C-alpha positions in Angstrom: 0.0 0.0 0.0 1.8 3.2 -1.2 2.1 5.8 1.7 2.9 9.5 1.1 3.9 12.1 3.6 3.6 15.9 3.9 3.3 18.7 6.4 -0.5 18.5 5.9 -3.0 16.0 4.5 -3.4 18.2 1.5 0.3 18.3 0.8 0.7 14.5 1.3 -2.2 13.9 -1.1 -0.8 16.3 -3.7 2.6 14.5 -3.5 1.0 11.1 -4.0 -1.2 12.2 -6.9 1.8 13.8 -8.6 3.8 10.6 -8.1 1.0 8.4 -9.6 0.0 10.9 -12.3 -3.6 10.6 -11.3 -6.4 12.8 -10.1 -8.5 12.6 -7.0 -11.4 11.1 -9.0 -9.2 8.2 -10.1 -7.9 7.1 -6.6 -9.0 6.0 -3.2 -7.4 8.1 -0.4 -7.0 6.8 3.1 -5.7 9.1 5.9 -3.3 7.2 8.1 -2.2 10.1 10.2 -3.2 13.8 10.3 0.2 14.7 11.6 1.3 16.7 14.7 2.7 20.2 14.9 4.6 19.4 18.1 5.9 21.9 20.6 8.9 23.9 19.5 9.5 21.3 16.9 9.5 18.5 19.4 7.2 15.6 18.6 6.4 17.0 15.2 5.0 14.3 12.8 4.1 14.5 9.2 0.7 13.7 7.9 0.4 10.4 6.1 -2.0 9.1 3.4 -2.2 6.0 1.4 -3.3 6.4 -2.2 -4.3 3.6 -4.6 -5.9 3.7 -8.0 -9.5 2.8 -7.9 -10.6 -0.6 -9.2 -12.2 1.1 -12.1 -8.9 2.8 -13.0 -6.9 -0.4 -12.8 -9.4 -2.3 -14.9 -9.5 0.5 -17.5 -5.8 0.2 -17.9 -6.0 -3.6 -18.2 -8.7 -3.5 -20.8 -7.0 -0.8 -22.8 -3.8 -2.8 -22.8 -5.6 -5.9 -24.0 -7.4 -4.1 -26.8 -4.1 -2.6 -27.9 -2.5 -6.0 -27.8 -5.2 -7.6 -30.0 -5.0 -4.7 -32.5 -1.2 -4.9 -32.6 -1.3 -8.6 -33.1 -3.5 -8.2 -36.1 -1.5 -5.3 -37.5 -0.2 -7.2 -40.6 -3.7 -7.6 -41.9 -5.2 -4.4 -40.6 -4.2 -2.0 -43.4 -5.9 -4.1 -46.1 -9.0 -4.7 -43.9 -9.3 -1.0 -43.0 -9.0 -0.2 -46.7 -11.8 -2.6 -47.6 -14.1 -1.3 -44.9 -14.0 2.2 -46.5 -15.0 1.0 -49.9 -18.5 0.8 -51.2 -18.2 -2.9 -51.4 -18.1 -3.2 -47.6 -20.5 -0.5 -46.6 -24.3 -0.5 -46.3 -24.3 -4.3 -46.4 -27.5 -6.3 -45.7 -27.5 -8.2 -42.4 -26.4 -11.6 -43.7 -23.7 -10.2 -45.9 -22.4 -8.0 -43.0 -22.3 -11.0 -40.7 -20.5 -13.0 -43.4 -17.8 -10.4 -43.6 -17.6 -10.2 -39.8 -17.0 -14.0 -39.8 -14.1 -13.5 -42.2 -12.7 -10.6 -40.2 -12.7 -12.7 -37.0 -11.2 -15.6 -38.8 -8.3 -13.4 -39.9 -7.8 -11.9 -36.4 -7.7 -15.3 -34.7 -5.3 -16.7 -37.3 -2.9 -13.8 -36.9 -3.1 -14.3 -33.1 -1.9 -17.8 -33.6 -5.1 -19.3 -32.4 -7.1 -20.1 -35.6 -10.8 -20.5 -35.0 -13.7 -21.7 -37.0 -16.5 -19.0 -36.8 -20.1 -20.2 -36.7 -23.0 -17.8 -36.7 -26.1 -18.4 -34.5 -29.3 -16.4 -34.6 -31.1 -16.7 -31.2 -34.8 -16.5 -30.6 -34.3 -13.1 -28.9 -32.9 -11.7 -32.1 -29.3 -11.6 -30.9 -26.6 -12.9 -33.2 -23.8 -15.0 -31.6 -20.5 -15.5 -33.3 -19.1 -18.8 -31.9 -15.3 -19.1 -32.2 -14.5 -22.8 -32.2 -10.9 -23.7 -31.4 -8.9 -26.2 -29.5 -7.2 -23.4 -27.5 -10.2 -21.8 -25.9 -8.3 -20.3 -23.0 -6.1 -18.2 -25.3 -9.1 -16.5 -26.9 -10.9 -16.0 -23.6 -8.0 -14.6 -21.6 -7.9 -13.9 -17.9 -11.3 -12.8 -16.7 -12.5 -12.8 -20.4 -10.3 -9.8 -21.3 -9.2 -11.1 -24.7 -12.7 -12.2 -25.6 -14.1 -8.8 -24.6 -11.4 -7.1 -26.8 -12.5 -9.3 -29.7 -16.1 -8.4 -28.9 -15.3 -4.7 -29.1 -13.5 -5.1 -32.4 -16.4 -7.2 -33.8 -19.0 -4.6 -32.8 -17.0 -1.7 -34.3 -16.5 -3.7 -37.6 -20.2 -4.6 -38.0 -21.4 -1.1 -37.2 -19.2 0.2 -40.0 -20.1 -2.2 -42.7 -23.8 -3.0 -42.0 -26.7 -1.0 -43.3 -28.8 -1.8 -40.2 -27.7 -1.5 -36.6 -26.7 -5.0 -35.6 -25.8 -6.3 -32.1 -23.5 -9.3 -32.0 -22.0 -11.4 -29.3 -18.6 -13.1 -29.7 -18.5 -16.4 -27.7 -16.0 -19.2 -27.1 -17.2 -22.5 -25.8 -19.8 -21.9 -23.0 -18.0 -18.9 -21.6 -20.9 -16.5 -22.1 -23.4 -18.9 -20.4 -21.1 -19.2 -17.4 -20.5 -15.5 -17.4 -24.2 -14.8 -17.3 -24.4 -16.8 -14.1 -21.5 -14.9 -12.6 -23.0 -11.6 -13.6 -26.3 -12.4 -11.8 -24.4 -13.2 -8.6 -22.3 -10.1 -9.0 -25.4 -8.0 -9.4 -26.9 -9.3 -6.2 -23.7 -9.0 -4.2 -23.2 -5.4 -5.4 -26.7 -4.4 -4.5 -26.3 -5.7 -1.0 -23.0 -3.7 -0.7 -24.6 -0.6 -1.9 -27.5 -1.0 0.6 -25.1 -1.6 3.5 -22.8 1.3 2.7 -25.1 3.8 1.0 -22.3 4.4 -1.5 -22.2 3.7 -5.2 -20.1 0.9 -6.6 -18.3 1.1 -10.0 -18.2 -2.2 -11.8 -15.5 -3.3 -14.3 -15.8 -2.2 -17.9 -17.9 -4.7 -19.9 -19.8 -5.0 -23.2 -23.2 -3.4 -23.5 -25.1 -6.7 -23.4 -23.4 -7.6 -20.1 -24.3 -4.3 -18.6 -27.9 -4.9 -19.7 -27.9 -8.2 -17.9 -26.9 -6.6 -14.6 -29.4 -3.8 -15.1 -32.1 -6.3 -15.8 -31.4 -8.2 -12.5 -31.4 -5.0 -10.5 -34.3 -3.2 -12.2 -36.9 -4.6 -9.8 -35.0 -3.5 -6.7 -36.5 -0.1 -5.6 -33.5 0.6 -3.4 -31.1 0.5 -6.3 -30.5 2.3 -9.5 -28.0 1.8 -12.3 -26.5 3.8 -15.1 -23.5 3.5 -17.5 -20.5 5.9 -17.7 -17.4 6.1 -19.9 -16.8 5.4 -23.5 -16.6 2.0 -25.2 -14.7 -0.3 -24.8 -14.2 1.1 -21.3 -17.8 1.8 -20.5 -18.8 0.6 -17.1 -21.9 0.3 -14.9 -22.5 2.3 -11.7 -24.8 0.8 -9.1 -25.9 3.3 -6.6 -28.6 3.8 -3.9 -31.9 5.3 -4.9 -31.9 8.7 -3.2 -35.5 8.5 -2.0 -34.6 5.6 0.3 -31.3 7.0 1.6 
């Protein structure tokens, strides 16, 4: 736990923020000691504070790093892909044609990552389109806590928004990860709601795709003591779970 000192709490905090290169909004500050002036300099003690990046800040950096890694990994093919996207051939495409091109795009990315995957398209009863990446190295496409998969999700959504005539929502899945993730999100939503009720303070969840944020919102929508909203820009957009003011 980093500790910073100064003649006052304000000075100690300023030193810590300067060392970390962050603002107050991006950190959690804990006052360890308010310091003592002492008498004639005897017994004088500096103020001490601990400063740590918020979970949201740490996760933002982690997601950004992952997205950059995926983009850099596909760099050899990106110029030609970007060029094709801007042509009339790959703009204003019908739904099925856009999804076909997306499947080719994901195939290229996974191949360049060294984890070639077969892409299968599924149209669900709810109208959602799922791009299943079938590979013998599932873990490498999922990544720790799903970071690689969410990076691929982001790239896929950007691609399809640029080439499709209609607004399409797609989900990129590997194995049964999304199904398990849905169960995890339901538990996360309930635990977060209880924490908000206990503390009366908002909780900032990790950046996640829009459809995952909607899952959590749906779970908590019937809880009158809780309200949710999203902040930030994709792919770092995150959900804020906070107390409903009329009850607190």
